[in-house]
N, C-alpha and C positions, 0 to 999 in steps of 0.2 A: 545825096552825097553824104550826109551824116550817117544814114543807114549802112552804106557801103563801108564806111570807116569802122563802124561798130562790128560788122561781120568779120572784117579783116582782123580786127583786134582780138575778137573772140577766138578766131582760128590760131592766132599767134600764141595766145595763152594756153590753148590746148596742146600745141606743139611743145611748148616749154615744159608743161607737165609731163608729157610723154618722154621727152629727152631726159628729164630728171629721173624718171623711173628706170630707164635703161642704164644710166650711168651710175646708179647707186651701188654700194659695196655688196659683194656676194655674201650670202648667208651660209655659213658652214653648219652642217648638221651636228648636233650634240653627239658626243661619242656614246652616250647612253641611249640613243634613239636609233631604232632600226627603221630604215625607210624602205618600204616595199613599193616597187614600181609595177603597175598593172601591165599585162601584156597587151600589145596592140591588137585591136580586133581585126581579124582577117576574114570574117564571114564564115569560118569553119570551126567547129568545136574542137578543143584540144583532146588528144588521145588520152584515155584514162591510164594511170600508172598501174603497171602489172604488179600484182601481189605475189611475193615469193612463196612457193610452197614449202612447208616444213620438211626437213630432211627425214627420211625414214629412220626409225630407231633400229639399230643393229642388235642382234642377239648377242649376249655375252659369249666369249670364246669357249668352246667345249674343252673341258679339262681332259687331258690324256690320262687314262687310268694307269696306275702303277701295275706293271705285269705281275702276275701271280707266280711265285717261284715254286719249283719242286723242292721238297724239304726232306733231308735225311735227319733222323734222330738217332744219335750214335752213342754207345757205351759198351764196355766189355766188363768181364769179371763180375758176374751178376748175382746168381741165386745160390743159397745154401739153406738147408732147413734150420740151421742154428743161427741164422742171421736175419735181421729185420731190415737191413739196408735196401734190399730189393723191393720191399713193400713201399718204402719211401720213393724210390725212383719210379716204380710202377705207377704210383699215384700221380707223379709228374708227367709221365709219358701219356697217361690216359687222357690228359687235357690237351694234348698236342696232336694236330693232324700231321701226317707225313709217313714216310717209309722208315721202318725201324731197322737199323743196321747194328746187329749184335756182333761185337768185336772179339768173340772167342771167350772160352771159359764161362759158358752160360750156366752150367749146373755143376756145383761142387759136391763132393770132392773129385769125382771121377767120370762124370757124364754118363752114369749108368741109367738104364731106362727108368728105374724107380726114383732116381733123383730128378729126372726131368718131370716125372708124373707128380711127385710129392713136393718138390722144392721150387721148380721153375714154373710149372703150369699154373699154380694159383696166383702168381703175380704177373710176370712178363708173358706167360702163356696166353693172357688175354689179348695179346697183340700178334698172335702167331699168323693170322691171315694177312698181315702187312709187314712181316719180318723177312729180311734177307740176311741170313747169318754167315759168319765166318767161323771156322773151327779153331779151337785152341789146344794147348798142350794137355789140359786136364781131361778133355774129351777122349784123348788117346790112352788114358789109363783104363778105359774100356777098350779091348782089342778092336782095332780098325775103326775106332770112334763110332761103333755100330749104334750105340744109344742115341748119339747126335743125329746120324743120318736117318734113323728110324723115326725120330721125333719130328724133325723138320721136313722130311720127305723131299719132294721136288724143289721146294724153295731153297734147299741147300746145294742145288746143282746135281750133277751126276753122282750117284751113290759111290762112295769110296774115294772120290777125287778131292772134293773140298775146294775146287776152283771153278769159277763160272763168271759170266758177265751179264749185264742187263742195261737198258737205257732208262734214264729217269729225266723227264723233260728234255732239255737240249743237251744233256750230259750223258757220257758213257761211263758206266760204273763197272769196275773189275774187282772181284773178290778172289783172294789168293789163300793158299794153304801154307802157313809159315812152318808147319811140321813137314817141310818139303821132302825130307828123307823117307817119309812114309809113302810118298807117291812118286818115287823114281829119282830123287836127287834134288840138289839145290844149285847146280851150276847153270851157266848160260846156255848149255847144250842139252839140258835135261828136259823131260817131257813138259813140265809145267811152264818153264821158260819159253820153250818153243811154241806152246799154245798161246802164251801171253803175247809174244811178238806177232803171231798170226792174227790174234783177235784185235790188237791195236791197229794193225794195218787194214783190217776189214771194217773198222769203225773210225774213219778219219775225222772225228768231230773236233771242234776247236777246244772243247773242255772235257777233261777226263779226271776221274777220281778213283783211287784204289783203297781197299782196306783188307787187313789181315790182323793176326793176333800179336805176334812178337815184334816189337818196334826195331827199326834199323837204328834209331837214335833215341836215347833216353838218359836223363839225369837221375832216374829212380833207382831203386835198390837192385833190380835185375840188370840195369845198364843197357848199353847198346849191343846189338847183335849184327854181325856181318853175314848171317845166314841168308838174308834177303838182298844182299848187295847187288847181285846180278839182275834181280827184278827191278830194283830202284833205277839201275842204269837204263834198262829198257823203258821205264816210265819217263825218265828224263829225255831220252831220245825221241819218244813219241809226243813230247810236249804236255804231259800230264800236269795237273795243278796241285792235287792234294792227296795225302796218304793219311789214313786213320788207323790207329792201333790201340791195343789194350795192354795186358800182361803186367805192367807196373800199375799198382792200384793208386793212381794219382792222376792229376791233370797236368799236361805240359804242352806248350805250343812252341814250334820252332819257325825261324825264318826259312825261306826257300833255300834248299841245299842240293849239292850234287851227291853222287853215290858215295863219295869219300867224306862227306860232312863239311865240305867247303861252302861258304856263302856264295850263292848264285842267284842274284835277283832277276836275271834275264831268262834263264832256262830251268832253274831249280824247282824242286817240289817242296811244298810246305807240309810238315807233319804235325799231327795232333795225337798225343797219347791220351786216351780217355778210358782208363781202367777204374772208373768211378761208378760202376753199375750197381754196387751195393754189397759186395762180399769183402768187407774189410778195407782198411786204408793203410797205405805204407807211407812213412815219413821219408823225406829225401835224405840220403846218407851224407850229402856234402854239397859242394858248390855246383851251380848249374853248368852244363856243357856250353861251349861256344855256340852261338846262334840260338840258344834258348831264349825266347822272348817273354814267356809268362809261365808260371807254374803254381800249383796249389795242391795241398794234401789235407785240407781241413774239412772237406765236405763231399758227399756223394752228389751226383748230378749227371746230366746228359749234355751232349754237344748238338746244337741245332745248326745244320749247314743248309742255308738257303741258296739254291742253285738257279741262277738266271742265265739267259743267253749271254755268254761273254763275260760273266762276272759271278762272284759269290760273296756271301756274307756268313759270318759265324757268330754264335753266341753260346757260351757255356752257361747253362742254367742250373743253379743248385736246387736241391730238394728244399722243402719247407723247413725254415729255420736256418738254412745256410745263407751266408752273406757274400761269398766270393762269386764274381762273374768276370767274364772276359768276352769282349766283342770286337769285331773288326770286319774288314772286307778286302777283296782283292779282285784282280782282273785275270782272265785267261790269257795264256800266251798267244800272241798274234800268229 
């Protein structure tokens, strides 16, 4: 009886202890403690975590190379045996790759064979194999400009005419004879104008450039000449971009103009006078003409025209010791 009571008492004490443990306050984990709970055993091992593969390294983007332009190196009024300016410009041209556009009056005073041989050949004659010339007024002081045509040969176009065309890169280039009365007249119905219209129709490129000797527009001592007005009109109608001239011994750049000299930014032609090839320099006699954008008479030099598809850039580069320069760019007419 006593043993039974003792057993019952012991069980009661154990129950009391158990109840006290269950009813005690919950213990909150410290905020600084991370509690990790093991996963319940399921009898199967957990799948390993897949390792992400590194992304392949992409090569740097390939740089698109700048297209190489065709280059015209242009100047007129160049060589005389009593002048050393052509030696300075020849030294400049010699360092420049490109097609040489001689803008007339290449050998002074009269374009005679001996003047080409003795005055022009030692300097600019070094570039004869890459020269496409235009004839000037001084060449015609030798009858028929025969010294000019004999010296340049096929590079000057058909003998006796002084006008021809060629392609340079994406551009069509037209060379005209501003002594147009020597080759049939200067009107819109005369042989050279008819040839020009036919040639432009046969070469419907987006970009075209023309050069001849006597400028349509000039603030220089010789001034503007309307002798080539009919040709300018044909060039505007065909959408040409640029005209290069000499005759005035200075440098001048005009904004795009129509045949009458009106500003025409949509369809006009931009003119450069580059009579800076080496045979003397002329001072400007007065104020610049309307639409003249830049001009200089302080140095000899050449004009570089870089011809790209659909656009162009220009740079007047002076001879050694000169400081004047002029640069810019434009787009071809759509």
